[in-house]
C-alpha positions as CSV (number, residue, x, y, z in Angstrom):
1,X,315.7,18.7,125.0
2,X,319.1,17.2,123.5
3,X,320.8,16.7,126.6
4,X,324.3,15.1,127.2
5,X,324.3,13.3,130.8
6,X,328.0,12.9,131.2
7,X,329.9,15.5,133.4
8,X,333.0,16.4,131.4
9,X,334.0,19.1,133.7
10,X,333.7,18.4,137.3
11,X,335.5,21.0,139.5
12,X,337.1,22.5,136.5
13,X,340.3,24.3,136.6
14,X,339.9,25.4,140.4
15,X,339.1,22.3,142.4
16,X,338.7,22.9,146.0
17,X,341.2,22.8,148.8
18,X,340.3,19.4,150.6
19,X,341.7,20.7,153.8
20,X,342.9,17.4,154.6
21,X,343.4,17.0,158.4
22,X,346.8,18.4,159.9
23,X,347.3,20.3,156.7
24,X,348.4,17.1,155.0
25,X,349.7,17.2,151.4
26,X,347.9,14.4,150.1
27,X,345.4,11.6,151.1
28,X,346.2,7.9,150.5
29,X,343.4,5.4,150.3
30,X,344.3,1.8,150.6
31,X,341.7,-0.6,149.5
32,X,342.0,-4.5,149.7
33,X,339.5,-6.1,147.6
34,X,338.4,-9.4,149.4
35,X,336.5,-11.5,146.8
36,X,338.1,-15.0,147.4
37,X,334.9,-17.3,147.8
38,X,332.7,-15.0,145.8
39,X,333.9,-15.3,142.3
40,X,332.3,-17.1,139.6
41,X,332.0,-20.9,140.4
42,X,329.5,-23.4,139.5
43,X,329.5,-24.2,143.3
44,X,328.0,-20.9,143.8
45,X,325.2,-21.5,141.4
46,X,327.1,-19.8,138.4
47,X,327.1,-21.3,134.7
48,X,331.0,-21.3,134.5
49,X,334.2,-20.8,136.2
50,X,335.9,-17.4,136.9
51,X,338.1,-15.9,134.3
52,X,339.1,-12.6,135.7
53,X,342.1,-11.4,137.7
54,X,344.1,-14.4,138.4
55,X,347.5,-15.8,137.6
56,X,345.9,-17.4,134.5
57,X,346.5,-14.8,131.9
58,X,343.9,-15.3,129.2
59,X,341.9,-17.5,131.0
60,X,338.3,-18.2,129.5
61,X,335.2,-19.5,131.6
62,X,334.5,-23.2,131.7
63,X,330.9,-23.8,131.0
64,X,329.4,-26.2,133.7
65,X,332.9,-27.0,135.0
66,X,335.0,-26.1,137.9
67,X,338.4,-24.9,137.3
68,X,341.0,-26.2,139.9
69,X,343.8,-23.9,139.0
70,X,341.6,-20.9,139.0
71,X,340.0,-22.0,142.2
72,X,343.5,-22.4,143.6
73,X,344.5,-18.9,142.8
74,X,341.6,-17.4,144.5
75,X,342.1,-19.8,147.5
76,X,345.7,-18.6,147.8
77,X,344.4,-15.0,148.5
78,X,342.2,-16.2,151.5
79,X,344.6,-18.7,152.8
80,X,348.0,-16.9,152.7
81,X,347.9,-13.7,150.9
82,X,345.3,-12.1,153.2
83,X,347.2,-13.0,156.1
84,X,350.5,-11.4,154.9
85,X,348.8,-8.1,153.9
86,X,347.1,-8.2,157.4
87,X,350.3,-8.3,159.2
88,X,352.1,-5.7,156.9
89,X,349.3,-3.0,157.6
90,X,348.5,-3.8,161.3
91,X,352.3,-3.8,162.3
92,X,352.8,-0.4,160.4
93,X,349.5,1.0,161.9
94,X,348.2,2.0,158.5
95,X,344.5,2.0,158.1
96,X,342.5,0.8,155.1
97,X,339.3,0.0,153.6
98,X,338.1,-3.5,152.5
99,X,335.7,-3.9,149.5
100,X,334.2,-7.2,150.8
101,X,332.2,-9.5,148.6
102,X,329.5,-10.6,151.1
103,X,329.4,-14.2,149.9
104,X,333.2,-14.3,150.5
105,X,333.1,-13.0,153.8
106,X,330.4,-15.4,154.7
107,X,333.0,-18.3,153.7
108,X,335.8,-16.5,155.6
109,X,334.8,-15.7,159.2
110,X,338.4,-15.3,160.6
111,X,339.4,-12.9,157.9
112,X,336.4,-10.8,158.8
113,X,337.1,-11.0,162.5
114,X,340.7,-9.9,161.7
115,X,339.6,-7.0,159.4
116,X,337.3,-5.8,162.2
117,X,340.0,-6.3,165.1
118,X,342.3,-4.3,163.0
119,X,339.9,-1.4,162.8
120,X,339.7,-1.4,158.9
121,X,336.5,-0.3,157.4
122,X,334.5,-3.0,155.8
123,X,332.6,-1.8,152.7
124,X,330.6,-3.8,150.4
125,X,332.0,-5.1,147.3
126,X,328.5,-6.8,146.1
127,X,327.1,-9.9,147.0
128,X,328.9,-11.8,144.5
129,X,332.0,-11.0,142.4
130,X,330.2,-11.1,139.1
131,X,329.3,-8.7,136.2
132,X,326.3,-6.3,136.8
133,X,326.3,-4.7,133.4
134,X,323.5,-7.0,131.9
135,X,321.4,-6.8,134.8
136,X,318.1,-5.1,134.7
137,X,317.9,-2.2,137.2
138,X,315.4,-3.9,139.4
139,X,317.6,-7.1,139.3
140,X,320.8,-5.2,140.4
141,X,319.0,-3.3,143.0
142,X,317.7,-6.6,144.6
143,X,321.0,-8.2,144.7
144,X,322.4,-5.0,146.1
145,X,319.8,-4.9,148.9
146,X,320.7,-8.6,149.4
147,X,324.3,-7.7,149.8
148,X,323.7,-5.0,152.4
149,X,321.6,-7.3,154.5
150,X,324.0,-10.1,154.4
151,X,326.9,-7.8,155.1
152,X,325.0,-6.6,158.3
153,X,324.5,-10.2,159.3
154,X,328.1,-11.1,158.8
155,X,329.9,-7.8,160.4
156,X,327.0,-6.4,162.7
157,X,326.6,-3.3,160.8
158,X,325.5,-2.2,157.5
159,X,328.2,-1.0,155.0
160,X,328.8,2.7,154.9
161,X,330.3,2.4,151.3
162,X,329.8,0.5,148.2
163,X,331.9,-0.6,145.2
164,X,330.9,-3.1,142.5
165,X,333.8,-2.8,140.2
166,X,332.1,-5.0,137.4
167,X,329.4,-2.4,137.6
168,X,326.3,-1.0,135.3
169,X,325.2,2.1,134.3
170,X,322.7,2.0,137.3
171,X,325.1,1.0,140.2
172,X,326.0,4.7,141.3
173,X,322.3,5.4,141.2
174,X,321.2,2.4,143.1
175,X,324.0,2.9,145.8
176,X,322.7,6.4,146.3
177,X,319.1,5.5,146.5
178,X,319.9,2.7,149.2
179,X,321.3,5.7,151.2
180,X,325.0,4.5,151.5
181,X,327.3,7.2,152.8
182,X,329.8,6.9,149.9
183,X,330.2,5.0,146.5
184,X,333.5,4.3,144.6
185,X,332.1,3.1,141.3
186,X,334.0,5.7,139.3
187,X,337.4,6.6,138.3
188,X,336.7,10.3,137.1
189,X,338.5,12.5,139.6
190,X,341.2,13.2,142.1
191,X,338.8,14.4,144.6
192,X,335.4,13.2,146.3
193,X,332.4,15.1,145.1
194,X,328.7,14.9,146.1
195,X,326.2,12.8,144.4
196,X,323.4,14.9,143.2
197,X,321.1,13.4,146.0
198,X,323.3,15.8,148.3
199,X,323.7,12.8,150.7
200,X,326.1,10.2,149.0
201,X,329.8,11.2,148.6
202,X,331.3,9.9,145.3
203,X,334.8,8.9,146.3
204,X,336.6,7.9,143.0
205,X,338.6,4.8,142.7
206,X,341.4,3.8,140.7
207,X,342.5,1.2,137.8
208,X,346.2,2.4,137.4
209,X,347.5,2.2,141.0
210,X,346.0,-1.0,141.1
211,X,347.6,-4.5,141.4
212,X,345.0,-5.8,139.1
213,X,347.3,-4.8,136.4
214,X,349.6,-7.8,137.5
215,X,346.6,-10.0,136.0
216,X,345.8,-8.2,132.7
217,X,347.6,-8.1,129.2
218,X,350.1,-5.3,128.9
219,X,349.9,-4.6,132.6
220,X,352.6,-4.9,135.0
221,X,355.4,-7.1,134.2
222,X,357.1,-6.9,137.6
223,X,356.8,-5.6,141.1
224,X,359.0,-2.7,140.2
225,X,356.3,-1.7,137.9
226,X,354.0,-1.5,140.5
227,X,356.4,0.4,142.8
228,X,357.2,2.9,140.2
229,X,353.7,3.9,139.3
230,X,352.4,4.2,143.0
231,X,355.5,5.9,143.7
232,X,355.2,8.5,140.7
233,X,351.6,9.0,141.7
234,X,352.5,9.8,145.2
235,X,355.3,12.0,144.1
236,X,352.9,14.0,141.7
237,X,350.2,14.4,144.5
238,X,352.7,15.4,147.0
239,X,354.1,18.1,144.8
240,X,350.7,19.3,143.8
241,X,349.7,19.4,147.5
242,X,352.9,21.5,148.3
243,X,351.7,23.9,145.4
244,X,348.3,24.3,147.4
245,X,346.3,21.8,145.2
246,X,346.0,18.8,147.5
247,X,344.5,15.6,146.2
248,X,343.8,12.0,147.2
249,X,345.1,8.8,145.6
250,X,343.8,5.3,145.7
251,X,345.8,2.0,145.8
252,X,344.0,-1.1,144.9
253,X,345.1,-4.4,146.4
254,X,343.8,-7.9,145.8
255,X,344.8,-10.8,148.3
256,X,345.7,-13.2,145.7
257,X,347.9,-10.9,143.9
258,X,349.8,-8.5,146.2
259,X,349.6,-11.1,148.7
260,X,352.2,-13.2,146.7
261,X,355.7,-12.9,148.0
262,X,357.0,-12.1,144.8
263,X,355.2,-8.9,144.6
264,X,354.7,-8.3,148.5
265,X,358.2,-6.4,148.8
266,X,357.0,-3.6,146.4
267,X,354.1,-2.6,148.6
268,X,356.0,-2.9,151.8
269,X,358.7,-0.4,150.4
270,X,356.1,2.0,149.2
271,X,354.5,1.8,152.7
272,X,357.9,2.4,154.3
273,X,358.5,5.2,152.0
274,X,355.2,7.1,152.8
275,X,355.6,6.4,156.6
276,X,358.5,8.9,156.6
277,X,356.2,11.8,156.0
278,X,354.5,13.4,158.4
279,X,352.1,15.4,156.3
280,X,350.5,12.5,154.6
281,X,347.0,11.4,155.8
282,X,346.4,7.7,155.2
283,X,342.7,7.3,155.7
284,X,339.8,4.8,155.3
285,X,337.1,6.0,152.9
286,X,334.9,6.3,155.6
287,X,337.1,8.9,157.2
288,X,337.3,10.7,153.9
289,X,333.6,10.9,153.8
290,X,333.4,12.1,157.4
291,X,335.9,14.9,156.7
292,X,334.4,15.8,153.5
293,X,330.9,16.2,155.2
294,X,332.3,18.5,157.8
295,X,334.5,20.6,155.6
296,X,332.8,20.6,152.4
297,X,329.1,20.0,153.1
298,X,326.7,19.5,150.0
299,X,325.3,22.9,148.8
300,X,322.6,22.7,146.4
301,X,323.7,24.0,142.9
302,X,322.6,27.2,141.6
303,X,320.9,27.7,138.0
304,X,321.4,24.9,136.0
305,X,321.0,25.9,132.3
306,X,321.1,22.5,130.9
307,X,318.0,21.3,133.0
308,X,315.9,24.7,132.4
309,X,312.7,24.5,130.1
310,X,313.0,26.8,127.0
311,X,311.0,29.4,128.4
312,X,312.9,29.7,131.8
313,X,316.2,29.3,129.7
314,X,315.3,32.1,127.3
315,X,313.8,34.4,130.1
316,X,317.3,34.0,131.9
317,X,319.7,34.2,129.1
318,X,317.8,36.1,126.3
319,X,319.3,39.2,127.3
320,X,322.9,38.3,127.1
321,X,322.9,39.0,123.3
322,X,321.4,42.6,123.2
323,X,317.7,42.6,122.2
324,X,318.3,39.2,120.6
325,X,316.6,36.5,122.5
326,X,316.8,34.0,119.5
327,X,320.3,33.5,120.4
328,X,319.2,31.8,123.7
329,X,316.4,30.0,121.8
330,X,318.8,28.4,119.4
331,X,321.6,27.7,122.1
332,X,318.8,25.8,124.2
333,X,318.5,23.5,121.2
334,X,322.1,22.5,121.2
335,X,323.3,19.3,123.1
336,X,323.8,20.7,126.5
337,X,325.1,19.0,129.5
338,X,326.8,19.6,133.1
339,X,329.6,21.6,131.2
340,X,327.2,24.2,130.1
341,X,325.9,24.9,133.6
342,X,329.4,26.8,134.2
343,X,329.9,30.2,132.8
344,X,332.3,29.3,130.0
345,X,330.0,26.3,129.0
346,X,327.0,28.5,128.8
347,X,329.0,31.4,127.1
348,X,330.3,28.8,124.5
349,X,326.7,27.5,123.6
350,X,325.4,31.0,123.1
351,X,328.4,32.0,121.0
352,X,327.9,28.8,119.0
353,X,324.2,30.0,118.2
354,X,325.4,33.3,117.3
355,X,328.3,32.1,114.9
356,X,326.0,29.7,113.3
357,X,323.5,32.5,112.5
358,X,323.4,34.2,109.0
359,X,325.2,37.2,108.2
360,X,322.0,39.4,108.4
361,X,321.2,37.9,111.8
362,X,324.7,38.7,113.3
363,X,324.4,42.2,111.9
364,X,321.0,42.6,113.5
365,X,322.7,41.8,116.7
366,X,325.4,44.5,116.2
367,X,322.8,47.0,115.3
368,X,320.6,46.3,118.4
369,X,323.7,47.7,120.4
370,X,323.4,51.1,121.5
371,X,326.1,54.1,120.9
372,X,328.6,54.3,123.6
373,X,327.7,57.3,125.8
374,X,325.2,58.1,123.2
375,X,321.7,59.7,123.4
376,X,320.1,56.4,124.8
377,X,322.5,56.6,127.7
378,X,321.7,60.3,128.2
379,X,318.1,59.5,128.2
380,X,318.7,56.5,130.6
381,X,317.0,54.2,128.1
382,X,319.8,51.5,128.0
383,X,319.1,47.9,129.0
384,X,320.4,47.4,132.6
385,X,323.2,45.3,131.4
386,X,324.5,48.0,128.9
387,X,324.0,50.7,131.5
388,X,325.9,48.9,134.1
389,X,328.8,48.2,131.8
390,X,329.1,51.8,130.3
391,X,329.1,53.0,134.1
392,X,331.9,50.6,135.0
393,X,334.2,52.3,132.5
394,X,333.1,56.0,133.6
395,X,331.0,56.6,130.5
396,X,328.5,57.9,132.6
397,X,330.5,60.7,133.7
398,X,332.1,62.5,130.6
399,X,333.7,66.0,130.3
400,X,332.5,68.1,127.5
401,X,335.3,67.2,125.3
402,X,334.7,63.5,125.9
403,X,331.1,63.7,125.2
404,X,331.9,65.6,121.9
405,X,334.6,63.0,121.1
406,X,332.0,60.0,121.4
407,X,329.2,62.0,119.5
408,X,331.4,62.5,116.5
409,X,333.1,59.2,116.8
410,X,330.0,57.2,116.7
411,X,328.5,59.2,113.9
412,X,331.5,58.5,111.9
413,X,331.9,54.8,112.8
414,X,328.0,54.2,112.3
415,X,328.1,56.1,108.7
416,X,331.4,54.0,107.9
417,X,330.3,50.5,108.9
418,X,326.5,50.5,109.4
419,X,326.5,49.5,112.9
420,X,327.6,51.1,116.0
421,X,330.9,51.1,117.5
422,X,331.1,48.0,120.1
423,X,333.8,47.3,122.6
424,X,333.7,45.4,125.8
425,X,334.0,48.1,128.2
426,X,334.6,45.6,131.1
427,X,338.2,45.0,129.4
428,X,339.0,48.5,128.9
429,X,339.5,52.1,130.6
430,X,337.7,55.1,129.1
431,X,341.2,56.2,127.7
432,X,341.6,52.8,126.0
433,X,338.3,53.0,124.7
434,X,338.7,56.2,123.0
435,X,342.1,54.9,121.5
436,X,340.3,51.9,120.4
437,X,337.7,53.9,118.5
438,X,340.4,55.9,116.7
439,X,342.2,52.8,115.5
440,X,339.3,50.8,114.5
441,X,337.8,53.6,112.2
442,X,340.8,52.8,110.0
443,X,339.7,49.0,109.3
444,X,338.1,47.9,106.3
445,X,334.3,46.9,106.9
446,X,335.1,43.1,106.6
447,X,337.8,43.5,109.4
448,X,335.7,45.8,111.6
449,X,332.7,43.5,111.4
450,X,334.6,40.5,112.5
451,X,336.1,42.4,115.3
452,X,332.7,43.9,116.4
453,X,331.4,40.3,116.4
454,X,334.3,39.2,118.7
455,X,333.5,42.1,121.0
456,X,329.8,41.0,121.1
457,X,331.0,37.6,122.2
458,X,333.2,39.1,124.8
459,X,330.4,41.4,126.4
460,X,328.4,38.2,126.4
461,X,331.0,36.4,128.4
462,X,331.0,38.8,131.1
463,X,327.3,38.9,131.3
464,X,327.0,35.3,131.4
465,X,329.6,35.2,134.1
466,X,327.7,37.6,136.3
467,X,324.5,35.7,135.7
468,X,326.1,32.4,137.0
469,X,328.3,34.0,139.7
């Protein structure tokens, strides 16, 4: 099986209404990353100093050495930045979620106390704030289990949520395996969605409305840049909420970055701005999980074509192209993935197989179609699909004149082109079908062959849509 694991469709063009509490137009999730004391440092058993997300742009790891300025940048976040942000959010009574690195929290008991006294959610940000990308799955799992155990020891409760950030391809899977309520190691959507285990909610995070961009090349040049992008994100989300398509936005903060006085005012102004709205839900991520579980509980997916065996796939979809199961056989061999588990995706895979076929094979599909309101229909020998389709346009209840029209038209059409008159009756009425037959009889064979193939594909679309309804 040639299968593509990435999900490139998600909710598609019609995402669900999240039904945010109180009819809120948008949900806003503030996240405070607490990493100070958990970063790379030879004091922590690491090979080199930290080099990521500090005031030292372009910093490189110092192998086997401590980096005084780097350590000072991080220490500022714990010593001053955290408390400045804590005062702001508690004074404005706005909840948030902390992504807490457990080693950092173990070295900051007063900050943890303040987080919990404020009623903030404290989720796990891993045991150490280091890269997971090169870890074998077993090693990463062990480190995540150790982080959860230490988190419970420090806070008195296991974390409900997880975010590594510097993650691997296995992080989300491991978090789900470990039974966490939610995981945020993805930036792929505007709404939460259920992991395939049906128990863990994926609550996407953000890299754009995130103060980390103060510490990366081509990032934020000034606090105004941060205020503009979070303000525009909020404006877009609010407009979409007013139009009946509410979403959530995440805003990522770091104590050592946004906690600096020169940047702090931009955040303060944004909080004051959204506080004026009564229809905005500022929520912890655990609150989002609880809401989603209540209003959008996991529903096991229906048929998933991309996961079917060849035998099951052909049994399910071999009749989409009239008496031509080879179309489904060849479609199964394509690179299928989650996008093909939806009607248009599956239809496209089948259409590709049909379009790639030889001219003789495509002609065979056309010739396999029955005449409209012809002898097979009268003898009730149509396929179930064809019978239902013809009946939908009233072709099973013709007057004598209408029957004569189709008998003569079918005979003339087949004699002219060498295949039956084919039209997607679900797109037409009886009258428009009769008009189309007259018009198309005037085509040359090449034009009509192309039109007949388009109609076959359109018929297939409706059949697939019904099968995956």
